[in-house]
N, C-alpha and C positions, 0 to 999 in steps of 0.2 A: 423427395429427399434423397441425396445420393446414398448409394449402397454402403460406402465407407462409414458415413454417419450412422446408418442403421446398424451396422456391425458394432460400432462404438456404443451405441445405446444398448444393444443386446448384451454387450460385455458388462456394462454398468448394471443391468438388471440381474445378470448372473451373479455378480459379486454380492448384491443385496440379497438374493435368495440363498447364496451360500452362507451368509451371515445369519439369515433367519433360521436356516436348518441347524446351524450350530447352537444358536441361542435356545432353540426348543429342546434339543437333545441334552444340553447342559441343565436346563430346567427339570426335565424328566428324570435325569440321573440323580439329581438331589433328592427328589420326593419319592422315587421308586425303590422298592425293597429288592428288585432283581438287579443282576449284574449286567451292565451295558455290553451288548455283544460286539459292536463295531466302534471304532474310534470316532470322535466327532467330526473329524475331517471327511470321513466317508459319507456321513449323513449330510454334511453341507454340500459336498459334491453331487450327491444324489439329487437333492432338491434343486441345485443350480442346473444340472444337466437336463432334468425333466422340464425345467422352466423355459430354457432357451433352445434346446435341441429341436423340438417340433417347429419353432419359429425359424430356425436357421434352414431346416429342410424346406419350409414353405418359401423362404426367400430364394433359395437356390432354385427350387422349382419355377418360381416366377422369372428369375433371371434367364433360365433356359427356355421357357415357353413364350415369353413376351414377344421376342422377334417373330415367332410364327403366328401368334395371334394378331399382331399388328400387321404382318404382311397379308394375312387373310382379310382383315378389315380393309386394307388399302385395295386388294383385289376386288372386293365387293364394291367399293367406291368407283374404282376406275372402269368397272364393267358397264357402267351406265353411259360412259363416253366411247365405248367400243374401241378401246386401246388394247392391242394384242401384240404378241410376239416381241421382237426386239424393242419396239417403241414402249411396250409396257415395262419391260425390265429397265430401260433407260429412265423412264418417268418414276418408277418406283425408287430407283437409286437416288435420283435427284430429290424426291420428296423426303426421304429419310436423311439426306444430307441437310436439307433445309431444317428438318426437325431437330437434328443434333447441333445445328449452328455451324457446320463446317463450310456451308454455302450461304452467301448473302441472299435473303428472301427477296431483294429488290429485283433480282433477275429471274424470278419465277413467273410462269404464266398463271392465267387465272385458274385454269384446271389444277395446277400444282398448289396454288395458294389454298384452294378449297380442300385439296387433299391433306395439306398440312394442318388446317384447322380441324378436319375430321379425325386425323390420327392423333392430335393433341388431346382432343375430347375424349377419345377411346382410352388413351394412355392414362389420362387423369382418372377415369372411371375405374380402370383395372387397378391403379395403385390405391385407390380408396378401398376397393374390395380386399386387396392383399394386406392392407394396413389393418382393416378390421379383423381379418382372419388371423394375422400375427398376434394382435392384442388378445383375441379370444384364446388362442392356443397358449399364450404366456400365462393368462389368468388360470386357465384350467389346469395346465401342467403344474403351476406353482401350488395351487390348492390341493391337487391329488397327491403330489409328492410330499407336501408338508404334513398331510394327514397320516401318511404312512410311517412317519418318523416316530420311533418308540425305542425303548431300551432293548427290546427283544428282536428288533428289526435287523435283518442280516444285510445292512447296507453295503458292507465290504464285498460280499459275494455278488451283489448286483452290479457294483462298480467294475469288479474284475471281469465279470461276464460281458458287460458293455465294452470294456476296453478290448477284449478278444474279438468281439464283433467288429469294432472299428478297425483293428488290425487286418481282419479277413477282408473287410470292404476295401481297405487300402491296397492290399495284395491283388484283389480282383481288379481294381481300377488299373493298377500297373500292368497286369496281364492284358486286360482289354485294350489299353493304350498301345501296347506293343502289338497286338494282333491287328488294331486298327491302322497302325503305321505300315505294317507288312501288307495288309489288303490294299490300302490306298496306293502303294507303290505297285503292287501286283497288277491290279486292274489297268492302271495307266500304261504299265510296261506292255501288257498283252495288247492294248490298243496301239502301241507303237509298233510292235512286231506284226500287226495286221497290214501295216504299210511298208515296213522295212524288214527284209528277212533276217532271221537270227544269224544265219551264216555271214551275211554281209556285215552286220554289226560287230560280230565277234572276230572276224578274219579280215575285214576290210582295211586297206592300208592308207586310206584318204579320209580325213575328217573335215567337212565343209557343210555345216548344217543349215547354211543361209538358203532360204527358200524364196523364189521369185514370186512376184505378185501375178504377172502374166505368164501363160504358157510358153509364149514365144520369146520370153526374155532370157538372156544368157544365165546359165546356172539355175534353170528352173527346177531341176531335180537335184536336191542336196546329196552330199555324200556323207554316209554315216558310218564309216569304218572307224571303229574305236581302238584299233591297235596302237596308233600314235598316242592316244591318251593313256592306255595301259603302260606303254614303254616309258613315257614321261613320268607317270606316277611311280613306277618301280625304280626308275633311275634316281629320282630326288629322294625317295625313301631310302634307297640303298646308301647314298652319300650321307644322309642324315644319320643312319645307323652306324656308319663308319666313324662318325664323330662321337655320337652319344653313347654308344655301348662301351667301347674301351674306356673312355674317360669316366663314365658314370659308374661302371663296375669297380674300376680302380680307386676311385674317390670313395665308394662305399667301403672297400676293404681298408683303406687308410683310416677312415672315420671310425670304423667298428673295431679294428684290431690294433692300430698303432697310435691314433691321436689321443692326446690327453683330455681330460674332462673339460679343461678351460678352452683348449683349441676346438674341441667339438662343439662347445656352446656357442662359439662364434662362427665357425665355418659352415656348420650345417644350416642354420637359419639364413645365413647369407646366401648359400647355394639355393635354398628353396625359394628365395626372392625372385629367382629367375622365372619360376612357374607363375608368378603373379604378374608379370609384365604382359600387357596386351599384345597380341600377335601383330597388330598394325605397327607397333613400335619396332619390333623385330624386322618387319617389313621395310620401315624407313631405314633402319640400320643396314640392312642388306643392300637397298637401292643406293644409298648415299655414301656408304663407306666400303662394304665388302666388294660390291660389283665393280666400282671404278678401280679399286686396289687390285683386283684380279685382272682387270683389263689392262691397266698400266704395267703390272708385273708381267703379264703374257707378252706385251709388246716388247719389253726388254729382252725376253727370252726368244723372241721370234715366233711366238704363238698367236693365233688370231682368236682372241677371247671376245665373245659377244658381250655387249653392254648388259644384256639380260641373259644369264646363263643358268644351267641347272646346278653348276657347282656353287655359285653364290647362294642360291636358294637352299641347297643341301646343307652347306656349311652352317648358315644361320639357323636353319631348322634343327640341325644337330645340337647346336648350342641351347636352343629352346627346350629340347627334349631331355638334356642332361639331368635336370632335377627329377624327372619322373623315374629314370633309371637308377640314379644314385640313392634317392630317398627310399624307394621300395626295396632295392637290394640291400641297403644298410639295415633296414628293419628286419629283413629276412636273415641276414648274416648274424645279427645280434640275438636273434631268436634260437640260434643253434646252441644246444645245451653246453654249458661250461664243462661238463664231465667229459665230453669228447675231446676238448682241447687238453684237459688235464691228463686224460689217458694217452694221448699222442705224445705230450711232453714226458710222461713217465717212461715211454718206450724209447726215449732219446732223440725224438724228432725235433728239428729246429722250428722256430716260429714260422718261417716261410713254408717249410714242408708240412707243417700242420694246416696252415691255410690252404695250401695247394691240394693236399691229398685227403683232408678231413673236412674242413670247414666249407669249402666251396662245393664239393660233392654233396654234402648234406643240405646246403642251401640252394642247390641247382634248380629245383622246381620253382622256388619263388623268384629267383633271377630270371628264369626263362619267362615266367609270367610277366615280370616287369618289362622285359625286352618286347614281348608280344604287344603289351599295352602301349609301349612307345611306338611300335610300328603302326598300330592302329591310330594313334594320335598324329603320326606323320602323314599317313594316307589321307586323313581328314583335314589337313591344313589347307587353307586357301589364300590368306592374305600375303603371306610370305611369297608364295609362288607367283601371285599376280604382280607383286611389286618388284620381284627380283628375277624371275624366270620368264615372264611374259605370258602371252596368251596364244602363241603360235603353236599349232599342232604339228610339230616336226617329228618324224620318225627317225631317231638317231640315238646311238649309244654314246655319243661324244658329249661329256659333261660341260664342255666349253661352248655349246651352242644353246639357243634358246629352245625351251620345251614348255609343255603345259601339262596339267593333271586333270583328273576326272572332276575334282570338286571345282576347280576354276571354271571348267566348261559348263557345269551345272548352274553356277552363278551367271555366266554369260548368256545362257539360254533363257533364263528366267528374268533377265533385267528388262524393265520397261513393260509396255502394254503388250501382252501376248495373247493369242488365241489358244486355248487349251485342246484344240482339235487338230493342230498341225503337227507333222513329224518332228519339226524343229523343237517345238515345246515338249512333246512327249518324249523326246530323246533324253531330256533331263531325268525323267522318272526311270528310264532304263538304266541310266548311269547310276542313279541312286540305288536301284535294286542290286546292281553289280557291287557297289560299295558295301551294301549290307551283307551280301553273300560272302565277300572277302573277310569282313570282320567277324563274321560267324565262323568261317573256317579257322581264323586265327584263334578264336575262343576255344573251339573244339580241340585244336592242336595243343593249346596251353592246358586244357584239362587232361588230356591224354598224357602229356609229359609229367604233369604233377602227380597224377595217380601212379604212373609207372615207377617214378623214382621215389615217391613216397612209401611204396611198398618195399622198395630195396633198402631204404635207410631207416625205417621204423622197426 
């Protein structure tokens, strides 16, 4: 049975258990002389949770462990045919592809067909065991929880405690996920630096990660100097910020201080629609409209503008980021207490002076945070750069030429069938770690600015 169907069945059982818990507490409240401690909804939730929660945990455990169990069973089966090493990995991958149906079994060998039947038999056996275990946990959990329902039972306290436990577990999962991401990047980055020196990666001026198959082939040792990628990323981000920050902040000031309610109700949602447009659409716009326009306009002015330029990517990326800056800045400016504006007006300041000398300084921490968030968004953008700025790793500060960024090169390094033991592929993890450190630094700076100015204006 598909896992989605199982979850739907568990949801229906939970609703029935909730209804049974409520019916019982309603009946007990009518015949008991004691006052009911918790509302009926807490009793229903208590019975429903204890009915399906153990079953859900068992199901998640099976989903997590089943690949390991089936892989172990397959290893036991293939051991009798003395299939080892790379052949064993390839055979196992093909067998599981046949089992899932992604490959046609007509191309399978006799050994693979036998393995498919063997794995299907074990999978059916495991699913029967899990189904019986889930059914038993549902029955036991329902009867145990229903027996505890009474007018004096503190169901609300139990539900609140369980809710706190779920929140703690969710927080731990988020923390562990972050740690896992960092460690996965760190280990592969260290493997990369065992082959390529850190100094060459951080200070090298040539990026050509293509590795030759033979040692005597031209270009057999790739160049992994990432400075052209740093320069291209910073150049496009700078151009995007030159567009997004002034327009975004001034738009936020207009919407929060000058626009009427009717204008705001139209302009703000329309502006935020820009944030919902897929980045590939912006990429098409940059490649089809902006880049040819810049090239033709530059030709009339006697400038040599590349068909794929940093300027085209930066302009379109800045347009894409405007909603991030304007929306967050608008919320921050509107959160400034009205008493500050009234006090400034009482002292004879004009509206413009109040905005410049009172409102903006008070909202500065939030505006800075919005700008740093926009910078992080620009640094991590890929599609617009690929379609408008190209993939050439040119070390230049000329926005009219083609450049590339770190994220684009990560995609290029990981496209297609790659071996995760070559410097070419491992370089993607080093670039990813670098991006992580950059965004972490931006967050630290944002926290510092917010705390410093918050102490000044509170």
